[in-house]
C-alpha atoms as an extended CHARMM CRD file, in Angstrom:
* protein
*
       252  EXT
         1         1  UNK       CA            -15.4600000000       10.7270000000        6.7770000000  PROA      1               0.0000000000
         2         2  UNK       CA            -11.7290000000       11.0370000000        6.0260000000  PROA      2               0.0000000000
         3         3  UNK       CA            -10.4940000000       14.4410000000        4.9210000000  PROA      3               0.0000000000
         4         4  UNK       CA             -8.2030000000       15.0420000000        1.9250000000  PROA      4               0.0000000000
         5         5  UNK       CA             -5.3510000000       15.4410000000        4.4170000000  PROA      5               0.0000000000
         6         6  UNK       CA             -6.1620000000       12.0660000000        5.9840000000  PROA      6               0.0000000000
         7         7  UNK       CA             -6.1680000000       10.3400000000        2.6140000000  PROA      7               0.0000000000
         8         8  UNK       CA             -2.8380000000       11.7790000000        1.4490000000  PROA      8               0.0000000000
         9         9  UNK       CA             -1.0380000000       11.5260000000        4.7990000000  PROA      9               0.0000000000
        10        10  UNK       CA              0.5610000000        8.0980000000        4.1250000000  PROA      10              0.0000000000
        11        11  UNK       CA              2.4370000000        9.5050000000        1.1350000000  PROA      11              0.0000000000
        12        12  UNK       CA              3.4840000000       12.6410000000        3.0160000000  PROA      12              0.0000000000
        13        13  UNK       CA              4.6230000000       10.5160000000        5.9640000000  PROA      13              0.0000000000
        14        14  UNK       CA              6.8740000000        8.4490000000        3.7160000000  PROA      14              0.0000000000
        15        15  UNK       CA              8.4830000000       11.5270000000        2.1970000000  PROA      15              0.0000000000
        16        16  UNK       CA              9.1550000000       13.0000000000        5.6430000000  PROA      16              0.0000000000
        17        17  UNK       CA             10.4710000000        9.6850000000        6.9670000000  PROA      17              0.0000000000
        18        18  UNK       CA             12.9210000000        9.3510000000        4.0700000000  PROA      18              0.0000000000
        19        19  UNK       CA             14.1490000000       12.8980000000        4.6420000000  PROA      19              0.0000000000
        20        20  UNK       CA             14.6620000000       12.0750000000        8.3030000000  PROA      20              0.0000000000
        21        21  UNK       CA             16.6070000000        8.8990000000        7.4800000000  PROA      21              0.0000000000
        22        22  UNK       CA             18.8420000000       10.7640000000        5.0360000000  PROA      22              0.0000000000
        23        23  UNK       CA             19.6810000000       13.2340000000        7.7890000000  PROA      23              0.0000000000
        24        24  UNK       CA             20.4800000000       10.5200000000       10.3250000000  PROA      24              0.0000000000
        25        25  UNK       CA             22.6200000000        8.6340000000        7.7930000000  PROA      25              0.0000000000
        26        26  UNK       CA             24.7950000000       11.7420000000        7.4480000000  PROA      26              0.0000000000
        27        27  UNK       CA             25.4030000000       11.9500000000       11.2170000000  PROA      27              0.0000000000
        28        28  UNK       CA             26.7450000000        8.5680000000       12.4640000000  PROA      28              0.0000000000
        29        29  UNK       CA             27.0240000000        9.8020000000       16.0560000000  PROA      29              0.0000000000
        30        30  UNK       CA             23.3560000000       10.7020000000       16.1560000000  PROA      30              0.0000000000
        31        31  UNK       CA             21.4720000000       13.9500000000       16.6710000000  PROA      31              0.0000000000
        32        32  UNK       CA             19.0680000000       15.2370000000       19.3080000000  PROA      32              0.0000000000
        33        33  UNK       CA             15.4730000000       15.7690000000       18.2710000000  PROA      33              0.0000000000
        34        34  UNK       CA             15.7500000000       19.5340000000       17.8340000000  PROA      34              0.0000000000
        35        35  UNK       CA             18.8010000000       19.2540000000       15.5770000000  PROA      35              0.0000000000
        36        36  UNK       CA             17.1540000000       16.4980000000       13.5690000000  PROA      36              0.0000000000
        37        37  UNK       CA             14.2310000000       18.8030000000       12.8990000000  PROA      37              0.0000000000
        38        38  UNK       CA             16.5680000000       21.6280000000       11.8630000000  PROA      38              0.0000000000
        39        39  UNK       CA             18.8220000000       19.5560000000        9.5960000000  PROA      39              0.0000000000
        40        40  UNK       CA             15.8960000000       17.7390000000        7.9740000000  PROA      40              0.0000000000
        41        41  UNK       CA             13.8560000000       20.9610000000        7.7520000000  PROA      41              0.0000000000
        42        42  UNK       CA             10.8880000000       19.3380000000        9.4830000000  PROA      42              0.0000000000
        43        43  UNK       CA              8.4270000000       20.8910000000       11.9310000000  PROA      43              0.0000000000
        44        44  UNK       CA              9.2760000000       19.7260000000       15.4540000000  PROA      44              0.0000000000
        45        45  UNK       CA              5.6150000000       18.8520000000       16.0320000000  PROA      45              0.0000000000
        46        46  UNK       CA              5.7700000000       16.1640000000       13.3210000000  PROA      46              0.0000000000
        47        47  UNK       CA              8.8520000000       14.4240000000       14.7100000000  PROA      47              0.0000000000
        48        48  UNK       CA              7.4780000000       12.3240000000       17.6130000000  PROA      48              0.0000000000
        49        49  UNK       CA              5.1780000000       10.2120000000       15.4310000000  PROA      49              0.0000000000
        50        50  UNK       CA              7.8330000000        9.6770000000       12.7420000000  PROA      50              0.0000000000
        51        51  UNK       CA             10.5510000000        8.8710000000       15.2630000000  PROA      51              0.0000000000
        52        52  UNK       CA              8.2810000000        6.3840000000       17.0370000000  PROA      52              0.0000000000
        53        53  UNK       CA              7.4470000000        4.6210000000       13.7500000000  PROA      53              0.0000000000
        54        54  UNK       CA             11.0740000000        4.4660000000       12.5730000000  PROA      54              0.0000000000
        55        55  UNK       CA             12.2900000000        3.1770000000       15.9490000000  PROA      55              0.0000000000
        56        56  UNK       CA              9.5810000000        0.4970000000       15.9870000000  PROA      56              0.0000000000
        57        57  UNK       CA             10.6750000000       -0.6540000000       12.5210000000  PROA      57              0.0000000000
        58        58  UNK       CA             14.3640000000       -0.6670000000       13.5440000000  PROA      58              0.0000000000
        59        59  UNK       CA             15.4410000000        2.0710000000       11.1400000000  PROA      59              0.0000000000
        60        60  UNK       CA             16.4110000000        4.3240000000       14.0620000000  PROA      60              0.0000000000
        61        61  UNK       CA             17.5370000000        3.7320000000       17.6570000000  PROA      61              0.0000000000
        62        62  UNK       CA             17.3270000000        6.0680000000       20.6040000000  PROA      62              0.0000000000
        63        63  UNK       CA             20.6070000000        6.8860000000       22.3190000000  PROA      63              0.0000000000
        64        64  UNK       CA             21.1950000000        7.1370000000       26.0580000000  PROA      64              0.0000000000
        65        65  UNK       CA             21.4330000000       10.9260000000       25.8060000000  PROA      65              0.0000000000
        66        66  UNK       CA             18.0180000000       11.1010000000       24.1190000000  PROA      66              0.0000000000
        67        67  UNK       CA             19.3440000000       11.5680000000       20.6020000000  PROA      67              0.0000000000
        68        68  UNK       CA             18.6630000000        9.3430000000       17.5830000000  PROA      68              0.0000000000
        69        69  UNK       CA             21.0420000000        7.3620000000       15.3740000000  PROA      69              0.0000000000
        70        70  UNK       CA             20.8000000000        4.7570000000       12.6030000000  PROA      70              0.0000000000
        71        71  UNK       CA             19.2680000000        1.4720000000       13.7500000000  PROA      71              0.0000000000
        72        72  UNK       CA             20.2140000000       -2.0520000000       12.7300000000  PROA      72              0.0000000000
        73        73  UNK       CA             17.6430000000       -2.1650000000        9.9550000000  PROA      73              0.0000000000
        74        74  UNK       CA             19.0700000000        0.9320000000        8.3080000000  PROA      74              0.0000000000
        75        75  UNK       CA             22.6970000000       -0.1740000000        8.7700000000  PROA      75              0.0000000000
        76        76  UNK       CA             22.3210000000       -3.4850000000        6.9200000000  PROA      76              0.0000000000
        77        77  UNK       CA             20.8230000000       -1.8120000000        3.8550000000  PROA      77              0.0000000000
        78        78  UNK       CA             24.3570000000       -1.4130000000        2.4730000000  PROA      78              0.0000000000
        79        79  UNK       CA             24.4390000000       -5.0800000000        1.3850000000  PROA      79              0.0000000000
        80        80  UNK       CA             22.2360000000       -5.8320000000       -1.6170000000  PROA      80              0.0000000000
        81        81  UNK       CA             21.5370000000       -9.3870000000       -0.4320000000  PROA      81              0.0000000000
        82        82  UNK       CA             20.7570000000       -8.2350000000        3.0860000000  PROA      82              0.0000000000
        83        83  UNK       CA             18.6880000000       -5.4150000000        1.6820000000  PROA      83              0.0000000000
        84        84  UNK       CA             16.4760000000       -7.7440000000       -0.3440000000  PROA      84              0.0000000000
        85        85  UNK       CA             16.0060000000      -10.1240000000        2.5650000000  PROA      85              0.0000000000
        86        86  UNK       CA             15.2890000000       -7.3560000000        5.0240000000  PROA      86              0.0000000000
        87        87  UNK       CA             12.9640000000       -5.6090000000        2.5940000000  PROA      87              0.0000000000
        88        88  UNK       CA             10.9500000000       -8.8050000000        2.1550000000  PROA      88              0.0000000000
        89        89  UNK       CA             10.8030000000       -9.3920000000        5.9050000000  PROA      89              0.0000000000
        90        90  UNK       CA              9.7730000000       -5.8400000000        6.7340000000  PROA      90              0.0000000000
        91        91  UNK       CA              7.1850000000       -5.8380000000        3.9820000000  PROA      91              0.0000000000
        92        92  UNK       CA              5.6220000000       -9.0850000000        5.1960000000  PROA      92              0.0000000000
        93        93  UNK       CA              5.6250000000       -7.7850000000        8.7660000000  PROA      93              0.0000000000
        94        94  UNK       CA              3.8720000000       -4.6230000000        7.6070000000  PROA      94              0.0000000000
        95        95  UNK       CA              1.2300000000       -6.6710000000        5.7640000000  PROA      95              0.0000000000
        96        96  UNK       CA              0.7160000000       -8.9760000000        8.7440000000  PROA      96              0.0000000000
        97        97  UNK       CA              0.2720000000       -5.9510000000       11.0120000000  PROA      97              0.0000000000
        98        98  UNK       CA             -2.2720000000       -4.5070000000        8.5990000000  PROA      98              0.0000000000
        99        99  UNK       CA             -4.1540000000       -7.8050000000        8.5060000000  PROA      99              0.0000000000
       100       100  UNK       CA             -4.3120000000       -7.8970000000       12.2990000000  PROA      100             0.0000000000
       101       101  UNK       CA             -5.3950000000       -4.2650000000       12.5060000000  PROA      101             0.0000000000
       102       102  UNK       CA             -8.0520000000       -4.5370000000        9.8130000000  PROA      102             0.0000000000
       103       103  UNK       CA             -9.3000000000       -8.0350000000       10.5590000000  PROA      103             0.0000000000
       104       104  UNK       CA             -9.1360000000       -8.8160000000        6.8450000000  PROA      104             0.0000000000
       105       105  UNK       CA             -6.9110000000      -10.5990000000        4.3480000000  PROA      105             0.0000000000
       106       106  UNK       CA             -4.4190000000       -8.1730000000        2.7800000000  PROA      106             0.0000000000
       107       107  UNK       CA             -2.8180000000       -8.1970000000       -0.6770000000  PROA      107             0.0000000000
       108       108  UNK       CA              0.0190000000       -6.3370000000       -2.3890000000  PROA      108             0.0000000000
       109       109  UNK       CA              0.0140000000       -6.2620000000       -6.1650000000  PROA      109             0.0000000000
       110       110  UNK       CA              1.7050000000       -4.4360000000       -9.0250000000  PROA      110             0.0000000000
       111       111  UNK       CA              1.2750000000       -3.9520000000      -12.7540000000  PROA      111             0.0000000000
       112       112  UNK       CA              4.4390000000       -4.9230000000      -14.6000000000  PROA      112             0.0000000000
       113       113  UNK       CA              5.1970000000       -5.9840000000      -18.1780000000  PROA      113             0.0000000000
       114       114  UNK       CA              1.5580000000       -5.5210000000      -19.0860000000  PROA      114             0.0000000000
       115       115  UNK       CA              0.1770000000       -7.8650000000      -16.4380000000  PROA      115             0.0000000000
       116       116  UNK       CA             -1.3140000000       -7.7800000000      -12.9520000000  PROA      116             0.0000000000
       117       117  UNK       CA              0.7810000000       -9.6320000000      -10.3830000000  PROA      117             0.0000000000
       118       118  UNK       CA             -0.1380000000      -10.2700000000       -6.7390000000  PROA      118             0.0000000000
       119       119  UNK       CA              3.2880000000      -10.3470000000       -5.0840000000  PROA      119             0.0000000000
       120       120  UNK       CA              2.5010000000      -10.6820000000       -1.3610000000  PROA      120             0.0000000000
       121       121  UNK       CA             -0.4820000000      -11.6940000000        0.7390000000  PROA      121             0.0000000000
       122       122  UNK       CA             -1.2910000000      -11.9900000000        4.4230000000  PROA      122             0.0000000000
       123       123  UNK       CA             -4.1740000000      -14.1610000000        5.5830000000  PROA      123             0.0000000000
       124       124  UNK       CA             -5.2780000000      -16.5440000000        8.3240000000  PROA      124             0.0000000000
       125       125  UNK       CA             -8.0380000000      -19.1800000000        8.5780000000  PROA      125             0.0000000000
       126       126  UNK       CA            -10.1370000000      -16.4880000000       10.2770000000  PROA      126             0.0000000000
       127       127  UNK       CA             -9.3630000000      -13.9520000000        7.5000000000  PROA      127             0.0000000000
       128       128  UNK       CA             -9.0150000000      -16.1070000000        4.3660000000  PROA      128             0.0000000000
       129       129  UNK       CA             -7.9480000000      -14.9410000000        0.9430000000  PROA      129             0.0000000000
       130       130  UNK       CA            -10.4030000000      -14.6090000000       -1.9110000000  PROA      130             0.0000000000
       131       131  UNK       CA            -10.8790000000      -17.8740000000       -3.7810000000  PROA      131             0.0000000000
       132       132  UNK       CA             -9.1080000000      -17.1390000000       -7.0920000000  PROA      132             0.0000000000
       133       133  UNK       CA            -11.5670000000      -19.0590000000       -9.2050000000  PROA      133             0.0000000000
       134       134  UNK       CA            -10.5800000000      -17.0090000000      -12.2640000000  PROA      134             0.0000000000
       135       135  UNK       CA             -6.9590000000      -15.9100000000      -12.7120000000  PROA      135             0.0000000000
       136       136  UNK       CA             -6.6510000000      -12.3560000000      -11.3650000000  PROA      136             0.0000000000
       137       137  UNK       CA             -4.6410000000      -11.4290000000      -14.4750000000  PROA      137             0.0000000000
       138       138  UNK       CA             -7.7370000000      -12.0110000000      -16.5780000000  PROA      138             0.0000000000
       139       139  UNK       CA            -10.1100000000      -10.3680000000      -14.1020000000  PROA      139             0.0000000000
       140       140  UNK       CA             -8.6400000000       -6.8790000000      -13.6290000000  PROA      140             0.0000000000
       141       141  UNK       CA            -11.8990000000       -5.3060000000      -14.8110000000  PROA      141             0.0000000000
       142       142  UNK       CA            -13.8200000000       -6.9780000000      -11.9780000000  PROA      142             0.0000000000
       143       143  UNK       CA            -11.4920000000       -6.7750000000       -8.9730000000  PROA      143             0.0000000000
       144       144  UNK       CA            -10.5650000000       -3.8610000000       -6.7210000000  PROA      144             0.0000000000
       145       145  UNK       CA             -6.8950000000       -4.7660000000       -7.2120000000  PROA      145             0.0000000000
       146       146  UNK       CA             -7.2050000000       -4.7550000000      -10.9820000000  PROA      146             0.0000000000
       147       147  UNK       CA             -9.2730000000       -1.5930000000      -11.2330000000  PROA      147             0.0000000000
       148       148  UNK       CA             -6.8890000000        0.2270000000       -8.9000000000  PROA      148             0.0000000000
       149       149  UNK       CA             -3.9230000000       -0.7580000000      -11.0760000000  PROA      149             0.0000000000
       150       150  UNK       CA             -5.7200000000        0.0880000000      -14.3260000000  PROA      150             0.0000000000
       151       151  UNK       CA             -6.6930000000        3.4950000000      -12.9220000000  PROA      151             0.0000000000
       152       152  UNK       CA             -2.9700000000        4.2960000000      -12.6210000000  PROA      152             0.0000000000
       153       153  UNK       CA             -2.2920000000        3.5580000000      -16.3040000000  PROA      153             0.0000000000
       154       154  UNK       CA             -2.7940000000        6.0620000000      -19.0940000000  PROA      154             0.0000000000
       155       155  UNK       CA             -5.6070000000        5.6570000000      -21.6270000000  PROA      155             0.0000000000
       156       156  UNK       CA             -3.4760000000        3.6890000000      -24.0900000000  PROA      156             0.0000000000
       157       157  UNK       CA             -2.2720000000        1.3740000000      -21.3300000000  PROA      157             0.0000000000
       158       158  UNK       CA             -5.8280000000        0.6090000000      -20.2750000000  PROA      158             0.0000000000
       159       159  UNK       CA             -6.9220000000        0.0180000000      -23.8690000000  PROA      159             0.0000000000
       160       160  UNK       CA             -3.9910000000       -2.3160000000      -24.4230000000  PROA      160             0.0000000000
       161       161  UNK       CA             -4.8110000000       -4.3510000000      -21.3240000000  PROA      161             0.0000000000
       162       162  UNK       CA             -8.5010000000       -4.6610000000      -22.1670000000  PROA      162             0.0000000000
       163       163  UNK       CA             -7.6880000000       -5.6630000000      -25.7520000000  PROA      163             0.0000000000
       164       164  UNK       CA             -5.6770000000       -8.5980000000      -24.3930000000  PROA      164             0.0000000000
       165       165  UNK       CA             -8.0520000000       -9.4790000000      -21.5430000000  PROA      165             0.0000000000
       166       166  UNK       CA            -11.6520000000       -9.1560000000      -22.6520000000  PROA      166             0.0000000000
       167       167  UNK       CA            -14.0590000000       -8.1760000000      -19.8720000000  PROA      167             0.0000000000
       168       168  UNK       CA            -15.9950000000      -11.3400000000      -19.0350000000  PROA      168             0.0000000000
       169       169  UNK       CA            -19.0620000000      -11.4270000000      -16.8060000000  PROA      169             0.0000000000
       170       170  UNK       CA            -18.4390000000      -13.2070000000      -13.4990000000  PROA      170             0.0000000000
       171       171  UNK       CA            -21.4890000000      -12.0380000000      -11.5150000000  PROA      171             0.0000000000
       172       172  UNK       CA            -24.5460000000       -9.9000000000      -12.2070000000  PROA      172             0.0000000000
       173       173  UNK       CA            -22.5460000000       -6.8880000000      -10.9260000000  PROA      173             0.0000000000
       174       174  UNK       CA            -19.5540000000       -7.2550000000      -13.2560000000  PROA      174             0.0000000000
       175       175  UNK       CA            -19.0280000000       -4.3120000000      -15.6120000000  PROA      175             0.0000000000
       176       176  UNK       CA            -18.3000000000       -5.7250000000      -19.0600000000  PROA      176             0.0000000000
       177       177  UNK       CA            -18.9710000000       -2.6950000000      -21.2820000000  PROA      177             0.0000000000
       178       178  UNK       CA            -15.5610000000       -1.2120000000      -22.0850000000  PROA      178             0.0000000000
       179       179  UNK       CA            -16.7900000000        2.3710000000      -22.4160000000  PROA      179             0.0000000000
       180       180  UNK       CA            -18.5330000000        2.2090000000      -19.0250000000  PROA      180             0.0000000000
       181       181  UNK       CA            -15.4640000000        0.6530000000      -17.4260000000  PROA      181             0.0000000000
       182       182  UNK       CA            -13.0530000000        3.2160000000      -18.8860000000  PROA      182             0.0000000000
       183       183  UNK       CA            -15.3580000000        6.0330000000      -17.8050000000  PROA      183             0.0000000000
       184       184  UNK       CA            -15.4090000000        4.6980000000      -14.2460000000  PROA      184             0.0000000000
       185       185  UNK       CA            -11.6000000000        4.4690000000      -14.2300000000  PROA      185             0.0000000000
       186       186  UNK       CA            -11.3220000000        8.0490000000      -15.5020000000  PROA      186             0.0000000000
       187       187  UNK       CA            -13.5580000000        9.2810000000      -12.6820000000  PROA      187             0.0000000000
       188       188  UNK       CA            -11.7700000000        7.3520000000       -9.9220000000  PROA      188             0.0000000000
       189       189  UNK       CA            -10.1550000000        9.8730000000       -7.4970000000  PROA      189             0.0000000000
       190       190  UNK       CA             -6.4720000000        9.0300000000       -7.0000000000  PROA      190             0.0000000000
       191       191  UNK       CA             -6.7280000000        9.2690000000       -3.2080000000  PROA      191             0.0000000000
       192       192  UNK       CA             -9.9270000000        7.2350000000       -2.7410000000  PROA      192             0.0000000000
       193       193  UNK       CA            -10.1310000000        3.4430000000       -2.3130000000  PROA      193             0.0000000000
       194       194  UNK       CA            -11.3640000000        1.4340000000       -5.3020000000  PROA      194             0.0000000000
       195       195  UNK       CA            -14.1310000000       -1.0350000000       -4.4430000000  PROA      195             0.0000000000
       196       196  UNK       CA            -15.2690000000       -4.4200000000       -5.7350000000  PROA      196             0.0000000000
       197       197  UNK       CA            -18.8020000000       -5.0880000000       -4.5160000000  PROA      197             0.0000000000
       198       198  UNK       CA            -19.3030000000       -8.7290000000       -5.5470000000  PROA      198             0.0000000000
       199       199  UNK       CA            -18.1240000000       -8.0160000000       -9.0960000000  PROA      199             0.0000000000
       200       200  UNK       CA            -15.5450000000      -10.8280000000       -9.0920000000  PROA      200             0.0000000000
       201       201  UNK       CA            -17.1700000000      -13.3240000000       -6.7500000000  PROA      201             0.0000000000
       202       202  UNK       CA            -20.5680000000      -13.4970000000       -5.0990000000  PROA      202             0.0000000000
       203       203  UNK       CA            -20.1620000000      -13.1300000000       -1.3490000000  PROA      203             0.0000000000
       204       204  UNK       CA            -16.8870000000      -11.1900000000       -1.4590000000  PROA      204             0.0000000000
       205       205  UNK       CA            -16.1330000000       -7.4840000000       -1.0790000000  PROA      205             0.0000000000
       206       206  UNK       CA            -12.7400000000       -5.8800000000       -1.7270000000  PROA      206             0.0000000000
       207       207  UNK       CA            -11.0960000000       -2.4690000000       -1.4820000000  PROA      207             0.0000000000
       208       208  UNK       CA             -7.7530000000       -1.2820000000       -2.8770000000  PROA      208             0.0000000000
       209       209  UNK       CA             -5.6170000000        1.8460000000       -2.5800000000  PROA      209             0.0000000000
       210       210  UNK       CA             -2.7960000000        2.8960000000       -4.9340000000  PROA      210             0.0000000000
       211       211  UNK       CA              0.8260000000        2.7120000000       -3.7990000000  PROA      211             0.0000000000
       212       212  UNK       CA              3.2190000000        3.7880000000       -6.5170000000  PROA      212             0.0000000000
       213       213  UNK       CA              6.8870000000        2.9530000000       -5.9140000000  PROA      213             0.0000000000
       214       214  UNK       CA              9.0040000000        4.5810000000       -8.6190000000  PROA      214             0.0000000000
       215       215  UNK       CA              7.3810000000        4.1500000000      -12.0340000000  PROA      215             0.0000000000
       216       216  UNK       CA              5.5900000000        0.9010000000      -11.1820000000  PROA      216             0.0000000000
       217       217  UNK       CA              1.8550000000        0.9910000000      -10.4960000000  PROA      217             0.0000000000
       218       218  UNK       CA              1.0710000000       -0.8080000000       -7.2700000000  PROA      218             0.0000000000
       219       219  UNK       CA             -1.8400000000       -1.3890000000       -4.9370000000  PROA      219             0.0000000000
       220       220  UNK       CA             -2.5840000000       -2.5020000000       -1.4030000000  PROA      220             0.0000000000
       221       221  UNK       CA             -5.9130000000       -4.2740000000       -0.9800000000  PROA      221             0.0000000000
       222       222  UNK       CA             -8.1580000000       -6.0960000000        1.4760000000  PROA      222             0.0000000000
       223       223  UNK       CA            -11.0550000000       -8.5040000000        1.2040000000  PROA      223             0.0000000000
       224       224  UNK       CA            -14.0570000000       -9.1860000000        3.4120000000  PROA      224             0.0000000000
       225       225  UNK       CA            -17.0360000000      -11.5470000000        3.2320000000  PROA      225             0.0000000000
       226       226  UNK       CA            -20.2860000000       -9.8610000000        2.2840000000  PROA      226             0.0000000000
       227       227  UNK       CA            -21.5980000000      -10.6500000000        5.7750000000  PROA      227             0.0000000000
       228       228  UNK       CA            -19.1520000000       -7.9770000000        7.0160000000  PROA      228             0.0000000000
       229       229  UNK       CA            -20.2350000000       -5.3290000000        4.5070000000  PROA      229             0.0000000000
       230       230  UNK       CA            -20.8480000000       -2.8890000000        7.3460000000  PROA      230             0.0000000000
       231       231  UNK       CA            -17.0570000000       -2.8200000000        7.9740000000  PROA      231             0.0000000000
       232       232  UNK       CA            -15.9130000000       -2.2220000000        4.3890000000  PROA      232             0.0000000000
       233       233  UNK       CA            -15.9050000000        1.5730000000        4.2850000000  PROA      233             0.0000000000
       234       234  UNK       CA            -14.1280000000        1.9850000000        7.6090000000  PROA      234             0.0000000000
       235       235  UNK       CA            -11.6380000000       -0.7810000000        6.7780000000  PROA      235             0.0000000000
       236       236  UNK       CA            -10.8670000000        0.8290000000        3.4000000000  PROA      236             0.0000000000
       237       237  UNK       CA            -10.2210000000        4.1920000000        5.0390000000  PROA      237             0.0000000000
       238       238  UNK       CA             -7.9920000000        2.5370000000        7.6510000000  PROA      238             0.0000000000
       239       239  UNK       CA             -6.0980000000        0.7230000000        4.8870000000  PROA      239             0.0000000000
       240       240  UNK       CA             -5.4030000000        4.0800000000        3.2510000000  PROA      240             0.0000000000
       241       241  UNK       CA             -4.2670000000        5.6920000000        6.5060000000  PROA      241             0.0000000000
       242       242  UNK       CA             -2.0550000000        2.7840000000        7.5420000000  PROA      242             0.0000000000
       243       243  UNK       CA             -0.2880000000        2.3850000000        4.2140000000  PROA      243             0.0000000000
       244       244  UNK       CA              2.7830000000        4.3960000000        5.3160000000  PROA      244             0.0000000000
       245       245  UNK       CA              4.8200000000        1.4920000000        6.8270000000  PROA      245             0.0000000000
       246       246  UNK       CA              4.1780000000       -0.5820000000        3.7010000000  PROA      246             0.0000000000
       247       247  UNK       CA              5.2010000000        2.3010000000        1.4530000000  PROA      247             0.0000000000
       248       248  UNK       CA              8.3530000000        2.7490000000        3.5120000000  PROA      248             0.0000000000
       249       249  UNK       CA              9.1940000000       -0.9650000000        3.1620000000  PROA      249             0.0000000000
       250       250  UNK       CA              8.7340000000       -0.7170000000       -0.6120000000  PROA      250             0.0000000000
       251       251  UNK       CA             10.8020000000        2.4430000000       -0.9610000000  PROA      251             0.0000000000
       252       252  UNK       CA             13.8950000000        1.5010000000        1.0580000000  PROA      252             0.0000000000
């Protein structure tokens, strides 16, 4: 079972990575590892993993003398057009890597202007997306994506959404009673994956974890066929642990 530290580590990793990038950006000639730790006020023991991740993503590059400087990915962020293009590319790469690692279709969604919006997906014929037989915007009460987004809203926001999208029954497992649904959302721990156990579609299981970028509620989710139910819990925990590269792509 994942510990509290395991479940919150993606968010902590992003904060540390951003601090590290800010330090490198202020030293164009690069810094050795020990000085990076001192300037960024980071424990030396935490640096190797962060440096490896940032170098893999192209945000940093290792110098011949062993120091670290800004990589090509970080350098092109000065142009707004390049930044948008690079952000999209890095985000899709992060989702594709998650899909490969989890062996499941992956989704990125956000709640904006009062509606659920799935903005990015990653799937293959072997890991297909959920058949959207009912518009996800009208099915937030029955999907892991929707419930994860609703759990990040305040009480009035949830009430407003449910007043505009009445909870319809899609399967025998769908929660349609508003009081029961709101109670479940209130009890949902912020660091635990939200599950959909055949509530939206018979034969499909989903899990979602919150990823809040700025003031926008967001979520990263996966789906599996019910025949792979034995993998759901472990896949959901892995999704939570591996969210850091996706969070980094959203933040930069």
